[in-house]
C-alpha positions in Angstrom: 175.4 118.1 106.1 172.0 117.4 107.5 169.7 115.2 105.5 165.9 115.2 105.2 165.8 112.3 107.7 167.8 114.4 110.1 165.2 117.2 109.9 162.1 115.1 110.1 161.7 115.4 113.9 162.0 119.2 113.7 159.7 119.4 110.8 157.1 117.3 112.6 157.2 119.5 115.7 156.9 122.6 113.5 153.9 121.1 111.8 152.3 120.4 115.2 153.0 124.0 116.3 151.4 125.4 113.2 148.4 123.1 113.5 148.0 124.0 117.2 148.0 127.7 116.5 145.5 127.3 113.7 143.2 125.2 115.9 143.3 127.8 118.7 142.6 130.6 116.3 139.6 128.7 114.9 138.4 127.1 118.1 135.5 129.5 118.5 134.2 128.4 115.2 135.1 124.7 115.0 132.3 122.7 116.6 130.8 126.0 117.6 127.3 124.6 116.9 125.5 127.8 116.0 121.9 126.9 116.5 120.4 129.6 114.3 122.0 131.8 111.6 120.1 134.6 109.9 122.1 135.5 106.8 119.9 138.3 105.4 119.0 136.5 102.2 115.3 137.1 103.1 113.3 139.1 105.6 113.7 138.0 109.2 110.0 137.1 109.4 110.5 134.7 106.6 113.4 133.1 108.4 111.4 132.4 111.6 111.9 135.7 113.6 109.0 137.6 115.1 108.5 141.3 114.5 108.4 143.1 117.8 107.2 146.6 117.2 106.7 149.1 120.0 104.6 152.2 119.4 102.0 153.1 116.8 100.7 149.9 115.0 101.8 149.6 111.4 104.6 152.2 111.8 107.6 149.9 111.9 110.9 150.7 110.3 111.5 150.4 106.6 113.2 147.0 106.1 114.7 145.4 103.0 116.9 142.4 102.4 119.1 142.8 99.3 122.3 141.2 98.3 122.7 139.4 101.6 122.3 142.5 103.8 119.3 143.6 105.8 118.8 147.4 105.9 116.7 149.0 108.7 115.7 152.6 108.3 113.7 154.0 111.3 112.8 157.6 110.5 109.8 157.8 112.8 109.8 158.9 116.4 106.6 157.0 117.4 107.8 153.4 117.1 110.7 151.0 117.3 111.2 147.7 115.5 113.0 144.6 116.9 113.3 141.1 115.5 112.9 138.5 118.2 113.7 134.8 118.3 112.2 132.8 121.1 113.8 129.4 121.4 112.4 126.8 123.8 115.9 125.5 124.4 116.8 128.8 126.1 114.4 127.8 129.0 117.0 125.4 130.5 120.2 126.8 129.0 123.0 128.0 131.3 124.9 129.7 128.5 124.2 131.8 125.4 126.3 133.4 122.7 125.0 136.0 120.1 127.0 137.4 117.2 126.3 139.8 114.4 128.1 141.6 111.6 126.6 145.1 111.5 127.2 148.7 110.7 125.3 151.8 111.9 125.0 155.0 109.8 122.9 157.0 112.2 121.3 156.6 115.6 119.8 159.4 117.8 117.0 160.3 120.1 116.2 163.3 122.3 118.4 162.3 125.2 120.8 160.1 123.2 120.0 157.3 125.6 119.5 154.5 123.2 120.5 153.2 119.8 120.5 150.2 117.5 120.3 147.0 119.6 121.7 143.5 119.7 121.1 141.1 122.6 119.7 138.0 124.3 118.7 136.5 127.6 118.5 133.1 129.3 116.9 134.6 132.4 120.0 136.7 132.9 120.9 138.5 129.7 122.5 141.5 128.1 122.6 143.7 125.1 125.0 145.9 123.1 123.7 149.3 122.0 125.2 150.7 118.8 125.8 154.3 117.6 127.9 155.4 114.6 130.8 156.3 116.8 130.6 153.9 119.7 129.1 150.8 121.3 127.9 150.4 124.9 126.4 148.0 127.4 125.0 147.9 130.9 126.1 145.5 133.7 123.8 144.4 136.5 123.1 147.4 138.8 124.4 150.0 136.2 122.4 153.1 135.4 125.0 154.5 133.1 126.3 152.9 129.9 129.8 151.4 129.7 131.1 152.9 126.4 133.8 151.8 123.9 134.6 154.2 121.0 134.7 152.7 117.5 133.7 153.7 113.9 130.5 151.7 113.4 129.8 153.2 110.0 131.8 150.3 108.6 131.0 146.7 109.3 132.2 145.1 112.5 131.6 141.7 114.2 130.1 142.0 117.6 129.8 138.9 119.9 128.2 138.8 123.3 128.2 135.7 125.6 126.3 135.1 128.8 127.3 132.5 131.3 125.0 131.6 134.3 127.4 128.9 135.7 129.5 131.2 137.9 128.2 132.4 141.2 127.7 135.8 139.6 126.4 135.3 136.0 128.7 137.1 133.5 128.3 139.1 130.4 131.2 139.5 127.9 131.4 141.4 124.7 134.0 141.2 121.9 134.5 143.6 119.0 136.2 142.0 116.0 137.7 139.4 118.3 138.9 141.7 121.0 137.1 141.7 124.4 135.8 145.2 125.2 133.4 144.5 128.1 133.2 142.0 130.9 131.0 142.2 134.0 127.9 140.9 135.9 125.0 140.1 133.5 121.8 142.0 134.0 118.7 140.0 135.0 116.0 138.9 135.1 115.0 139.3 131.4 112.6 137.4 129.2 114.3 134.5 127.3 115.1 135.2 123.6 117.4 136.8 121.0 116.7 140.2 119.6 118.2 142.7 117.1 117.0 145.8 115.4 116.3 149.5 116.1 116.3 151.3 119.4 114.4 150.0 122.5 113.1 153.5 122.9 110.3 154.5 120.5 111.3 158.1 119.9 114.8 157.2 118.5 115.7 157.1 114.8 118.4 155.1 113.2 119.8 153.5 110.0 121.6 150.2 110.2 122.7 147.3 108.0 123.0 143.7 109.1 125.1 141.1 107.3 124.2 138.2 109.6 122.9 137.4 113.1 123.4 134.1 114.8 123.3 132.5 118.2 124.2 129.4 120.1 123.2 127.8 123.4 126.9 127.2 124.0 129.4 129.6 125.6 131.7 130.6 122.7 134.4 133.0 123.9 136.8 134.5 121.4 140.4 133.2 121.9 142.4 135.7 124.0 145.8 136.9 122.6 147.5 135.7 125.8 146.3 132.2 125.0 147.8 132.4 121.5 151.1 133.7 122.9 151.2 130.9 125.5 150.7 128.3 122.8 153.3 129.9 120.5 155.8 130.0 123.4 155.1 126.3 124.3 155.6 125.2 120.7 158.8 127.3 120.4 160.1 125.4 123.5 159.3 122.1 121.8 161.1 123.1 118.7 164.2 124.1 120.7 164.1 120.9 122.7 163.9 118.9 119.5 166.9 120.7 118.0 168.9 120.1 121.2 168.2 116.4 121.3 169.1 116.0 117.6 172.4 117.9 118.2 173.2 115.5 121.1 172.5 112.5 118.9 174.6 113.8 116.0 177.6 115.2 118.0 180.9 113.5 117.2 182.3 111.1 119.9 184.4 113.0 122.5 183.0 116.4 121.6 181.3 118.4 124.3 178.2 120.3 123.3 178.2 124.0 124.2 
């Protein structure tokens, strides 16, 4: 009969396996170093964001921050409202990650060419456009949106990351932790972070923002293949530990099968 002492090596390896999986799942958040987080407890202007309104002066979208959610209702076709964060650190940064939890109730314009927007730039940049039934982005050289269908009338977490270090700067986008876009980053764009209504003045929209945050670090979401690889490796360690314990505990003269 095995004792607790006999099982301690296996239990130790199992604990390491569990810890490794937990760390990999959380590695995008642990030490992530988000530089700025807007949590919608106040209006963006009160939290250090600039109001960037295009169109008729004084005709920006109706905005309200209540219960930790920012609502943006743009019912006019003569203006658009974006909130902009210009960070001096972006002038020399090689990487950028922007994330938001958002839902979109409506978004439309005459040609259906634009929608609610989230994005950023470090010279090279990128953005995600949001409609109630889809999200989309543009790669460098594109003149047609790359589209991913999703019900955006409920909250989703969208993360985009820009990396200038490769020979071709890259843009990647994740939806609730799953990568949906990856391609060459558009450039050259003014440096800054932005979110809000459409980039086109004649669009209308209604959106709700739980939070928006960004980091000068490159913070990709862990890929499922990475989790599977770690789980497989840990399973191998468990099997090896059991095998070694069996060899130590086998009666003299008995050959292990």
